[in-house]
C-alpha positions as CSV (number, residue, x, y, z in Angstrom):
1,X,53.3,206.6,225.4
2,X,55.0,210.0,225.1
3,X,58.1,208.3,223.5
4,X,55.8,206.4,221.2
5,X,54.0,209.5,220.2
6,X,57.3,211.4,219.7
7,X,58.5,208.5,217.5
8,X,55.3,208.5,215.6
9,X,55.6,212.3,215.0
10,X,59.2,211.8,213.8
11,X,58.2,209.2,211.3
12,X,55.3,211.3,210.2
13,X,57.6,214.3,209.7
14,X,60.1,212.2,207.8
15,X,57.3,210.8,205.6
16,X,56.0,214.3,204.9
17,X,59.5,215.5,204.0
18,X,60.0,212.6,201.6
19,X,56.6,213.2,200.0
20,X,57.4,216.9,199.6
21,X,60.8,216.1,198.0
22,X,59.1,213.6,195.6
23,X,56.4,216.2,194.7
24,X,59.1,218.9,194.2
25,X,61.1,216.6,191.9
26,X,57.9,215.8,189.9
27,X,57.1,219.5,189.6
28,X,60.7,220.4,188.5
29,X,60.6,217.5,186.0
30,X,57.3,218.7,184.5
31,X,58.7,222.3,184.3
32,X,61.8,221.0,182.5
33,X,59.6,219.1,180.0
34,X,57.5,222.2,179.4
35,X,60.7,224.3,179.0
36,X,62.1,221.8,176.5
37,X,58.8,221.8,174.6
38,X,58.7,225.6,174.5
39,X,62.3,225.6,173.2
40,X,61.5,223.1,170.5
41,X,58.3,225.0,169.5
42,X,60.2,228.2,169.4
43,X,63.1,226.8,167.3
44,X,61.2,224.2,165.3
45,X,62.6,225.6,162.0
46,X,66.2,225.1,163.1
47,X,65.5,221.5,164.2
48,X,63.8,220.9,160.9
49,X,66.8,222.3,159.1
50,X,69.1,220.0,161.1
51,X,67.0,216.9,160.7
52,X,68.5,215.7,157.3
53,X,71.9,215.6,159.0
54,X,70.5,213.4,161.8
55,X,68.7,211.2,159.4
56,X,71.9,210.8,157.3
57,X,74.0,209.7,160.3
58,X,71.3,207.4,161.6
59,X,70.7,205.7,158.2
60,X,74.2,205.5,156.9
61,X,76.3,205.3,160.1
62,X,74.3,203.9,163.0
63,X,71.9,201.4,161.3
64,X,74.8,199.6,159.4
65,X,76.5,199.0,162.8
66,X,74.1,196.1,163.2
67,X,76.2,194.2,160.6
68,X,79.4,194.6,162.8
69,X,78.4,191.3,164.4
70,X,79.5,189.3,161.4
71,X,83.1,190.0,162.5
72,X,82.4,187.5,165.3
73,X,80.6,185.0,163.0
74,X,81.3,182.8,160.0
75,X,78.9,184.7,157.7
76,X,76.9,182.6,155.3
77,X,75.0,184.6,152.8
78,X,72.0,182.2,152.5
79,X,71.6,182.1,156.2
80,X,71.9,185.8,156.8
81,X,73.5,187.6,159.7
82,X,71.3,186.1,162.4
83,X,71.5,182.5,161.1
84,X,75.3,182.5,160.7
85,X,77.2,180.6,163.5
86,X,79.2,182.5,166.2
87,X,83.0,181.9,166.1
88,X,84.2,184.5,168.7
89,X,87.6,186.1,167.9
90,X,88.6,183.6,165.3
91,X,88.9,186.1,162.5
92,X,90.8,188.6,164.7
93,X,93.3,185.9,165.6
94,X,93.6,185.0,162.0
95,X,94.5,188.6,161.1
96,X,97.0,188.9,164.0
97,X,98.7,185.7,163.0
98,X,98.7,186.4,159.2
99,X,102.0,186.7,157.3
100,X,101.2,190.3,156.2
101,X,100.0,191.7,159.5
102,X,103.2,193.6,160.4
103,X,103.7,194.9,156.9
104,X,100.1,196.2,156.8
105,X,100.4,197.8,160.2
106,X,103.8,199.4,159.4
107,X,102.5,200.9,156.2
108,X,99.2,202.1,157.6
109,X,100.9,203.7,160.7
110,X,103.8,205.0,158.6
111,X,101.6,206.8,156.1
112,X,99.3,208.1,158.8
113,X,102.1,209.5,161.0
114,X,103.8,210.9,157.9
115,X,100.6,212.8,156.9
116,X,100.1,214.0,160.5
117,X,103.7,215.3,161.0
118,X,104.1,216.9,157.7
119,X,100.5,217.7,156.6
120,X,99.2,219.2,159.9
121,X,101.4,222.2,160.2
122,X,101.5,223.2,156.5
123,X,97.9,224.6,156.3
124,X,98.6,226.6,159.5
125,X,101.8,228.1,158.0
126,X,99.9,228.8,154.7
127,X,97.0,230.5,156.6
128,X,99.5,232.7,158.6
129,X,101.2,233.7,155.4
130,X,98.0,234.5,153.6
131,X,96.7,236.5,156.6
132,X,99.8,238.7,156.5
133,X,99.5,239.6,152.8
134,X,98.5,243.3,152.6
135,X,97.4,243.3,148.9
136,X,93.8,242.1,148.7
137,X,94.1,241.1,145.0
138,X,97.2,239.1,145.6
139,X,95.7,237.4,148.6
140,X,92.6,236.4,146.6
141,X,94.9,235.1,143.8
142,X,96.9,233.0,146.3
143,X,93.8,231.6,147.9
144,X,92.3,230.7,144.5
145,X,95.5,228.9,143.4
146,X,95.8,226.9,146.6
147,X,92.1,226.0,146.8
148,X,91.7,224.7,143.2
149,X,93.5,221.4,143.6
150,X,91.0,220.4,146.3
151,X,88.3,220.1,143.6
152,X,90.3,217.6,141.5
153,X,89.0,214.0,141.8
154,X,91.3,211.4,143.1
155,X,91.4,209.6,139.7
156,X,92.5,212.8,138.0
157,X,95.1,213.5,140.8
158,X,96.7,210.1,140.4
159,X,96.7,210.4,136.6
160,X,98.6,213.7,137.0
161,X,101.1,212.1,139.3
162,X,101.7,209.3,136.9
163,X,102.2,211.7,134.0
164,X,104.6,214.0,135.9
165,X,106.6,211.0,137.3
166,X,106.7,208.9,134.2
167,X,110.3,207.5,133.6
168,X,110.0,208.1,129.9
169,X,108.1,211.4,129.3
170,X,107.5,212.7,132.8
171,X,108.4,216.3,133.5
172,X,110.3,215.4,136.7
173,X,112.5,212.8,134.9
174,X,113.1,215.1,132.0
175,X,114.4,217.7,134.4
176,X,116.6,215.1,136.1
177,X,118.0,213.9,132.7
178,X,118.6,217.5,131.7
179,X,120.7,218.0,134.8
180,X,122.8,214.9,134.0
181,X,121.0,212.4,136.3
182,X,119.3,209.1,135.5
183,X,115.6,208.7,135.2
184,X,113.8,207.2,138.3
185,X,110.8,205.0,138.1
186,X,109.1,206.6,141.0
187,X,105.8,204.7,140.8
188,X,107.5,201.2,141.0
189,X,110.1,201.8,143.7
190,X,108.6,201.1,147.2
191,X,110.9,203.7,148.8
192,X,109.2,206.6,147.0
193,X,105.6,205.6,147.6
194,X,104.9,207.2,151.0
195,X,106.5,210.5,150.0
196,X,104.6,210.7,146.7
197,X,101.4,209.8,148.4
198,X,101.8,212.3,151.3
199,X,103.2,215.3,149.5
200,X,100.7,215.0,146.6
201,X,98.0,215.0,149.2
202,X,99.4,218.0,150.9
203,X,99.5,219.9,147.6
204,X,95.9,219.0,147.0
205,X,94.4,219.8,150.4
206,X,96.6,222.4,152.1
207,X,94.6,225.4,150.6
208,X,91.3,224.0,151.6
209,X,92.5,223.0,155.0
210,X,93.8,226.5,155.7
211,X,90.2,228.0,155.4
212,X,89.3,227.2,159.0
213,X,92.6,228.7,160.3
214,X,92.0,231.9,158.2
215,X,88.5,232.1,159.8
216,X,90.1,231.7,163.3
217,X,92.7,234.4,162.5
218,X,89.9,236.7,161.4
219,X,88.5,236.4,165.0
220,X,91.7,237.6,166.6
221,X,91.2,240.9,168.4
222,X,93.0,243.7,166.3
223,X,93.6,245.6,169.6
224,X,96.1,242.9,170.6
225,X,98.1,243.7,167.5
226,X,97.9,247.4,168.2
227,X,99.1,246.9,171.7
228,X,102.0,244.7,170.5
229,X,103.0,247.4,167.9
230,X,103.0,250.0,170.7
231,X,105.3,247.7,172.7
232,X,107.7,247.5,169.7
233,X,106.9,243.9,168.6
234,X,107.9,243.0,165.0
235,X,105.6,241.2,162.6
236,X,107.1,237.8,163.4
237,X,106.8,238.5,167.2
238,X,103.1,239.4,166.7
239,X,102.5,236.2,164.7
240,X,104.2,234.1,167.4
241,X,102.6,235.9,170.5
242,X,99.2,237.0,169.1
243,X,98.1,235.0,166.1
244,X,99.3,231.6,167.1
245,X,97.8,231.7,170.6
246,X,94.6,233.1,169.1
247,X,94.1,230.0,166.8
248,X,95.5,227.5,169.4
249,X,92.1,226.1,170.4
250,X,91.3,225.5,166.7
251,X,94.7,223.8,166.2
252,X,94.1,221.5,169.2
253,X,90.6,220.4,168.0
254,X,91.8,219.7,164.5
255,X,94.9,217.9,165.9
256,X,92.6,215.6,167.9
257,X,90.5,214.8,164.9
258,X,93.6,214.1,162.7
259,X,95.1,211.8,165.3
260,X,91.7,210.0,165.6
261,X,91.9,209.1,161.9
262,X,95.6,208.3,161.7
263,X,94.8,204.6,160.9
264,X,92.1,205.6,158.4
265,X,94.4,205.9,155.4
266,X,92.1,206.4,152.4
267,X,91.5,203.4,150.0
268,X,91.0,205.0,146.7
269,X,94.2,206.9,146.2
270,X,96.4,204.1,147.6
271,X,94.6,201.6,145.4
272,X,95.1,203.7,142.2
273,X,98.8,204.2,143.0
274,X,99.4,200.6,144.0
275,X,101.0,198.0,141.7
276,X,102.8,194.7,142.1
277,X,106.2,196.3,142.4
278,X,105.4,198.8,145.2
279,X,103.1,196.5,147.2
280,X,105.7,196.2,149.9
281,X,105.2,199.9,150.8
282,X,101.6,200.5,149.6
283,X,99.7,197.6,151.1
284,X,97.5,199.1,153.9
285,X,94.5,197.9,156.0
286,X,92.0,199.4,153.5
287,X,93.5,197.6,150.5
288,X,93.8,194.4,152.5
289,X,90.1,194.6,153.4
290,X,89.3,195.1,149.7
291,X,91.2,192.1,148.5
292,X,89.9,189.8,151.2
293,X,86.4,191.1,151.5
294,X,85.4,192.1,148.0
295,X,87.6,190.0,145.8
296,X,88.0,187.0,148.2
297,X,84.4,187.1,149.5
298,X,85.7,186.7,153.1
299,X,83.2,189.0,154.6
300,X,83.6,188.1,158.2
301,X,87.4,188.4,158.1
302,X,87.3,191.8,156.3
303,X,84.7,193.0,158.9
304,X,87.0,191.9,161.7
305,X,89.9,193.8,160.2
306,X,87.8,196.9,159.6
307,X,86.4,196.8,163.2
308,X,90.0,196.4,164.6
309,X,91.0,199.5,162.6
310,X,88.0,201.5,163.9
311,X,88.6,200.5,167.5
312,X,92.3,201.6,167.3
313,X,91.2,205.0,165.8
314,X,88.6,205.4,168.6
315,X,91.1,204.6,171.3
316,X,93.6,207.1,169.8
317,X,90.8,209.8,169.7
318,X,89.9,209.3,173.4
319,X,93.5,209.3,174.5
320,X,94.5,212.4,172.6
321,X,91.3,214.2,173.7
322,X,92.0,213.4,177.3
323,X,95.6,214.6,177.1
324,X,94.5,217.8,175.4
325,X,91.9,218.4,178.1
326,X,94.6,218.1,180.8
327,X,97.3,220.1,179.0
328,X,95.1,222.9,177.6
329,X,91.5,224.1,178.0
330,X,90.6,223.0,174.5
331,X,89.2,219.5,173.6
332,X,86.3,217.9,171.8
333,X,84.4,217.1,175.0
């Protein structure tokens, strides 16, 4: 009887303990809800200000993801997305087995890597140079000159490229002819396409891209420079040992974002610069999707190609972010 009573008391004590824990979790949960509600009520104007951004991403980025399923279907317009038959990975296999697959991948990766290797450090160098300019007027002049190309539309930009590189009346070929060389048809030779595309893009965007680095440089503690001067550091040494480490977290985050979009070579500029003679070097995933999806009305095939491109970019983003988190303390998440 005593053992039974002791066992009953033990069970009763355990039950009481479990009930107390459950009650405590309910209380803490209700407190957390009240705390979140108070926070929302206190900062409702900030949430209201942020709501258009959330609505934009939901409407234009998340809702359209419903249509991704046509990549696994033979989409028939009169049957709609749900009525079209499933075909699995048929369109992916077709893309992988296509004659132009390796050419498209080589061009897309080639342009993406070219832009990353050349285009990523140049805004950093520009920001460091602008930051070191002592004259405020000259600094503002340089900033204005380098920012302005960003506001040119892609159509205007490509028109300028064609005018400057024209084999008959282009400024570049006139200079080459004046120096005794032969005119070069830059826009029709495949070997020139990637360099023209990348360097013209760098000229257009380097000033605008340097703004974020200038903002990061403005946050570097001036006392570090004063201490370096006391220790006898030259200007170059202060740039290397103070400025660059100060903007390193910003550099890492932007590098992750750039690598995550390495396969996302823009359609508009490539398409405007593309012609039958340079197709060998200019045909990328975006233009292939346009020809097959819009012109050829092969919606399921083009959706499969686009989904493949997005998945590769997503994998690259996760991989580089994980490497950055292990190597340094800076990452996206």
